N, C-alpha and C positions, 0 to 999 in steps of 0.2 A: 415486578418479574426481575429475577436477576440475572444478569448476563451469563453467558455460555461463552467458551471458547470454542474456535473452529480452528482445525488445522488448515493452513495456506501453503506449508512448505515444511517438509521434511527432506532434509538435505540425503538421509541415508535411503528415502525412498521405502521405507519401511510401512509408514502412516499412511494411509490414503487421504489427500484433500477433501476437505469437506467434512470431515468427521467431526461430530460435536463432542465434545471432552470437557467433564465438568470436576471439580473438586482435585480429588488424588490423581485420577488419570490426567488431568491437565498437568499437573506438576510433574508429575514423571515424563511427560513428553516433553515438557519445556527444558526440563535437568539433560534430556538427550539431546538437545539443540533444534526440536522441531519447533519451527513458526508458528503462535498460535495468536490469533486477534479477536479481540472481544466483541460479542454481539448480542443480541436478543432473537431466541427461536421464532416469536412472532413475526419479526421483522424479515425473515427467512420464506415464511409464507405469502407474505404480500405481495411478492414481485419477483420475476426471476433474475433480478439483481436486486433484491432487498437484503439488509444483513451485512453482507458482504458481497465484494466481487474480486476477482483476481483475473488478470490478463498476462500474459504470455506474448512476448513479443520477436519469436523465432531468433534470427542471430542477435538481436538485441538493437535498443535505439543509442546511438550516439546523441551528445549534448555537445556542442560546440558552439563558437562564433556566428555559424550560419543557422544552427539549430537551437536554440533555448528553451524551446518548448515542444513536448511530446509525450508518448504513452497516454494517450486519451482514455478516460474509461467514463463511465456513470455509475452512478450507486443512488437506489431508489431510497429518499429519508424522509423522517416521519416528525413530527414534531415533537413527539415524546420522548426524544432522545437528544441529547445535548454534545456528543463526542463524537468525532472522525480522528480514524487511527489510520495511518497507511504504513505499509513497508515494501520496500523495492529491494531488488536483489541485482547487485552491479557486479559484474566482471570486467579484467584490465583487457586491454586490446591484446592480441598477440604481442610479442616481443615489446611491451611497454616498459619504459624507465618505471616511472613513478608515478602511477595514475591519481589524480587530484580534482578536487572540483567540490560543489555543492548543489543541490538540488531540493526543493520543496514541493510541498502538494498547493496547487493553486485551483481556484474556480474557473473553468474554462467556457467565457461567454461565446465561443466558438462556435459550440455545437448546438444543433437543431433542439427544437424542444426542451430546452434545460430552463431550471430554475433560476433567477438573478440570485447572484451571493456572493457574499464575502466570507472567506474564512480569516478566524482569528489567527493573525502571524505568530504569535506565540508556539513555540514548540512543535513548528512544520518543517524547518531547514534541516538538514541531514548533510552533514560534512564526509569525505573520505579520508580517515584518520588511522593512521596506522598500518601496517602490512595487512595484506590480505587473511580472511580465515584460511583453517586448515583445509576447506573445500575451495580454495581458490579464488575468492570475491569479497565481497560485504552484503551483508543484508543491514540497510536503513531503514530508517523512518522516523516518524511523529506522530503527534497528534495536537488537534485543535480543535476551539467548542465552534461549534455551528448548531442553532437552534433554527429551524424553518419555520415559517408561518403557516406552513400547508405542506401538506404529502406531496411529491413527486421526486423527479428525475434531478439529480445536481450533475451536472457536467463535471468533468474532474480533469485534471493532467498535472504533469510533472512540468515544472520551471526550472532551469539554472544552466549550468555549464558543468561538462566533466571532461578533463584532459587524459585522454588515452584509456578510457573506459566505457562501459555501455551498460543500459538497462535492459536486464531480460526478463523481468516480470515485474509488475504494479499490484498490489491487493489493497484494498480499503474496507474500513467495516465502520459501521455506526453502532454506538453503544450509548 
């Protein structure tokens, strides 16, 4: 089964979150700056948190020396698919000088009823590089391999430090 693309964020607010896009429609949306994530339609009907999940965090979550782990979420994962992809939206603190930092997707073993896991560390870290985009922030992300031995909930979170910036939302998908 071919993966589909699901809309997780449209900075202009014109395309609804959760819209399934394929082929030319996905290419057009991506060219407009819409954030799409790959998944499989069958995963989305297996669980309310299957295929992809997006969590928003109100005024945002700061990652500093006192808080290096946050933005908890969970994703229903299935052994038939081996990639986990994530995106996060980061905005600078008001009156910030030069925001910087690095965050990565991490398994979160502190969550109840989670599957024991280790995510491959390649391509999971994202750094704040360069000036903010035209919408005043950064959309960062990564991808890693993960093949569960059985279907279930995978507890996830972001880990790292951000100086003078906050995470506004986190989206994760399996494909």
